[in-house]
FIDREN-912839 format. One line per 10 residues: number of its first residue (from 1); their letters; for each residue x, y, z of C-alpha. Coordinates in steps of 0.05 Angstrom, whole numbers, plus 5000, padded with zeros to 4 digits. Each point is the difference from the previous one (the first is absolute). Layout:
NUM = a = X Y Z | ... $
//
This chain:
1 = mkspstsrap = 4761 5263 5380 | 5043 4971 5055 | 5048 4943 4991 | 4989 4935 5038 | 5032 4995 5069 | 5073 4981 4999 | 5009 4985 5074 | 5018 4929 4979 | 5025 4968 4936 | 4948 5008 4945 $
11 = rigivapssk = 4957 4940 4987 | 5005 4978 4928 | 4944 4968 4960 | 5017 4960 4938 | 4949 4993 4943 | 5006 4975 4929 | 4963 5047 4952 | 5032 4971 4937 | 5026 4932 4978 | 5000 4934 5037 $
21 = vpqvelklgv = 5051 4998 5056 | 5057 4950 5007 | 4991 4975 5071 | 5071 4977 5017 | 5029 5067 4978 | 4946 5038 5039 | 5015 4961 5063 | 5074 5017 4994 | 4984 5073 4989 | 4954 5003 5060 $
31 = ekireagfev = 5053 4968 5043 | 5049 5056 4982 | 4949 5054 5017 | 4984 4968 5067 | 5073 4991 5016 | 5005 5077 4995 | 4950 5005 5056 | 4937 5016 4961 | 4932 4968 5014 | 4974 4970 4935 $
41 = svhsqckksh = 4931 4977 4980 | 4995 4961 4935 | 4930 5000 4973 | 4972 4931 4983 | 4984 5028 4931 | 5074 4994 4983 | 4989 4925 4992 | 4943 5005 4951 | 5002 4989 4925 | 4955 5020 4943 $
51 = lffagtdeer = 5023 5002 4928 | 5068 5036 5004 | 4983 5036 5064 | 5002 4990 5075 | 4925 4990 5004 | 4941 5034 4965 | 4996 5075 4993 | 4951 5002 5058 | 5044 4958 5044 | 5062 5041 4986 $
61 = ssalieyakd = 4965 5067 5010 | 4964 4976 5063 | 5066 4979 5031 | 5030 5069 4987 | 4938 5036 5026 | 5000 4957 5063 | 5072 5019 5016 | 4988 5072 4980 | 4945 5004 5052 | 5040 4965 5054 $
71 = peisviwcar = 5024 5054 5049 | 5055 4954 5026 | 5033 4996 4931 | 5040 5061 4979 | 5039 4970 4941 | 4972 4959 4943 | 5052 4962 4960 | 4982 4968 4933 | 5024 4928 4998 | 5021 5002 4927 $
81 = ggsgairilp = 4986 5032 4933 | 4984 4966 4935 | 4932 5023 4974 | 4930 5014 5024 | 5004 5061 5046 | 4965 5044 4949 | 4940 4953 5001 | 4983 5015 5073 | 5000 5076 4994 | 4925 5003 4984 $
91 = wldqwsprgq = 4986 4956 5061 | 5037 5051 5043 | 4957 5055 4969 | 4937 4965 5024 | 5024 5005 5072 | 5036 5067 5002 | 4941 5046 4982 | 4962 4977 5062 | 5041 5045 5045 | 5046 4944 5022 $
101 = tptrklmigy = 5066 5026 4975 | 5050 4965 5045 | 5049 5032 5047 | 5066 5015 4966 | 5046 4941 4996 | 5064 4982 4963 | 4993 4954 4939 | 5061 4963 4975 | 5009 4967 4933 | 5021 5012 4928 $
111 = sdstalmeya = 4991 4972 4930 | 4926 4982 4992 | 4986 5034 5067 | 5013 5067 4965 | 4926 5006 4982 | 4977 4984 5071 | 5051 5044 5035 | 4983 5060 4956 | 4926 4989 5014 | 5013 4999 5076 $
121 = rknwgwsilh = 5043 5062 4995 | 4949 5040 4961 | 4935 4976 5030 | 5019 4982 5072 | 5058 5046 5013 | 5045 4941 5017 | 5076 5001 4998 | 5032 4952 4950 | 5068 4967 4997 | 5028 4968 4937 $
131 = apmpsmrkfs = 5038 4941 5029 | 5011 4924 4995 | 4943 4954 5019 | 5005 4942 5049 | 4986 4943 4951 | 5059 5019 4957 | 5048 4941 5000 | 5059 5044 5022 | 4962 5043 5049 | 5037 4970 5060 $
141 = lldpedwsal = 5066 5016 4965 | 4988 5075 4991 | 5061 5044 5004 | 5010 5022 5073 | 4999 5074 4981 | 4934 4991 4963 | 4969 4961 5057 | 5023 5050 5051 | 4967 5057 4963 | 4937 4959 4988 $
151 = eswiqqkkts = 4995 4981 5074 | 5011 5072 5023 | 4949 5029 4952 | 4947 4950 5021 | 5010 5024 5071 | 4993 5073 4977 | 5072 5015 5016 | 5042 5047 4958 | 5060 4965 4970 | 5050 5005 4944 $
161 = apwqhqkley = 4973 4976 4933 | 5044 4944 4973 | 5004 5037 4933 | 5013 5070 5026 | 5073 5000 4977 | 4984 4967 4933 | 5017 5048 4944 | 4949 4994 4944 | 5018 5007 4927 | 4962 5052 4960 $
171 = wshpprrsvs = 4974 4974 4934 | 4977 5069 4981 | 5025 5070 5019 | 5009 5005 5076 | 4959 5055 5034 | 5034 5067 5011 | 4977 4999 5072 | 4970 4948 5047 | 4931 4975 4982 | 4951 4985 5056 $
181 = gtllggnltv = 4932 4966 5003 | 4960 4940 5021 | 5027 4935 4972 | 4946 4956 4969 | 5001 4938 4956 | 5022 4928 5007 | 4996 4947 4947 | 4995 5031 4931 | 4956 4946 4970 | 4950 5002 5057 $
191 = wsglmgtpye = 4999 5076 5002 | 4987 5002 4925 | 4944 4948 5008 | 4961 5050 5042 | 4995 5051 4944 | 4929 5013 4976 | 4971 4969 5063 | 4969 5035 5061 | 5063 4982 5037 | 5049 5037 4955 $
201 = sdpgrsllff = 5045 5047 5039 | 5015 5072 4980 | 5073 5010 5020 | 4995 5076 4992 | 5067 5033 5017 | 5028 4939 5034 | 5064 4960 4990 | 4987 4932 4969 | 5034 4935 5017 | 4996 4937 4958 $
211 = edideglyri = 5029 4930 4996 | 4979 4937 4963 | 5016 4927 4984 | 4995 4955 4939 | 4974 5053 4952 | 5029 5006 4930 | 5030 5067 4983 | 4948 5012 4946 | 4945 4989 5052 | 5032 5050 5047 $
221 = drmlqqqils = 5004 5050 4944 | 4927 4988 4983 | 4978 5014 5072 | 5041 5063 5002 | 4971 5026 4935 | 4930 4988 5028 | 5017 5041 5062 | 5030 5057 4959 | 4944 5003 4949 | 4947 5000 5055 $
231 = gawdqvqaiv = 5031 5062 5031 | 5002 4965 5068 | 5072 5019 5012 | 4999 5071 4973 | 5013 5032 5068 | 5048 4948 5029 | 5064 5030 5029 | 5048 4941 4993 | 5003 4925 4988 | 5041 4953 5044 $
241 = lgnflncrdh = 5012 4929 4975 | 5014 4937 5041 | 5022 4934 4970 | 4968 4968 4939 | 5012 4926 5008 | 5001 4957 4937 | 4973 5056 4957 | 5035 4981 4936 | 4996 5017 4927 | 4970 4949 4953 $
251 = aplvlkrhpe = 5005 4999 4924 | 4959 4952 4957 | 5036 4949 4957 | 4994 5006 4925 | 5026 4962 4939 | 5073 5010 4982 | 4989 4990 4925 | 4947 4989 4948 | 4982 4924 5002 | 5003 4959 4937 $
261 = lgirarvlns = 4934 4978 4972 | 5010 4926 5017 | 5008 5012 5074 | 4960 5064 5007 | 4939 4968 5035 | 5045 4965 5051 | 5041 5063 5014 | 4939 5044 5009 | 4965 4949 5045 | 5058 4974 5040 $
271 = papeelkplr = 5067 5035 4987 | 5063 4971 5029 | 5037 5044 5051 | 5058 5012 4952 | 4950 5027 4948 | 4979 5057 5046 | 5031 5065 5025 | 4976 5057 5046 | 4960 5053 4964 | 5044 5054 5031 $
281 = ktfaqeqglr = 5056 5011 5049 | 4976 4992 5072 | 5016 5049 5055 | 5033 4981 5066 | 4950 5009 5056 | 5029 5063 5031 | 5016 5030 4932 | 4928 4991 4978 | 4971 5026 5065 | 5044 5061 4996 $
291 = kiwsdvgqrl = 4977 5017 4929 | 4926 4991 5019 | 5001 5039 5065 | 5046 5056 4976 | 4950 5012 4944 | 4945 5006 5053 | 5043 5050 5039 | 5012 5042 4938 | 4927 5001 4980 | 4976 5018 5069 $
301 = rvpvafglpv = 5060 5044 5015 | 5012 4968 5067 | 5061 4965 5030 | 5001 4924 4998 | 5045 4968 5052 | 5018 4927 4997 | 5032 4953 5051 | 4958 4999 5063 | 5011 4931 5030 | 4925 4986 5007 $
311 = ghgpevsplp = 4955 4951 4964 | 4999 4926 4983 | 5075 4993 5004 | 5055 4989 5004 | 4995 5057 5051 | 4935 5002 5041 | 5008 5059 5047 | 4937 5029 5033 | 4973 5067 4975 | 4945 5041 5033 $
321 = lgaryrlspe = 4950 5025 4948 | 4951 5057 5009 | 5057 5035 5038 | 5036 5064 4983 | 5068 4996 4968 | 5055 5044 4972 | 5040 4981 4938 | 5066 5037 4995 | 5036 5022 4936 | 5056 4952 5020 $
331 = gylelvqwdw = 4951 4941 4999 | 4986 4987 5073 | 4929 4984 5024 | 4983 5024 5070 | 4940 4981 5042 | 4976 5067 5028 | 4935 4985 5035 | 4955 4939 5009 | 4937 5005 5041 | 5007 4929 5027 $
341 = lka = 5063 5018 5039 | 4995 5031 5069 | 5018 5074 5004 $
//
């Protein structure tokens, strides 16, 4: 399958497959993209609203399908994440089996877009790029090195990855020799939400990448136990972790002492803050993550490398997924081959 023509700057189509879009932030993001010389079409669906989403499932899927069919658009950029992308996957199924699989394009997004990007990679053969989305409030303030890489990759140009010299920290035994494979993944919560559905991915002998936001450590552990017990990760070669923003430990509050009979009902119903204490010692975020993920590495007997500056923040570097990588024993991740880039 041939890539779209690159004789001129790729035309970018923006759709909103997930939550409702903040319009001021989107306008600022589009201005930045256009200032870089790209043609941008913002689908009218980005202004719609239904429940928590940017329009109904039909409206959101139809917007994506329209731009997927458009031969003038070679890059589809998700306006924002949130929730809802998983809901439109069955709508895409209704269209794809009719022999209308679209010409390969590049899809950009992250977070909730994980479900949609993995669908496009598997079913349509599209290239995918885990990267910031234009309705992010700080999109126009992206680090120059991150923006330079993002801009070059959109244009199918080879460039240095902004994280190529970032030495990752192994939370399990490092590999004895470099590990190579296709890097798959995205947002851990969204990826886990696909388990048991027709859209679940089999990572096989790939490398896995994950990041997340606002998930308690016990919830992260629960998702990982589900993956391990299912056997889905039995052949995985390595795990690479981005940032986990606001993923803290939480301990319930319990009574400090046995209440006297005269005040027992009040204490049980409405205890004062000074009458309570944490049930247990809480873990600092990185300490807890290290314990959880190192256990995964030991059980699967694979290296787990932490520290890729990718995810919800504070670092938001772009990361091609579905591409081939090499992870060295020293902790460096190298992009080896990505079919979106020109030979």
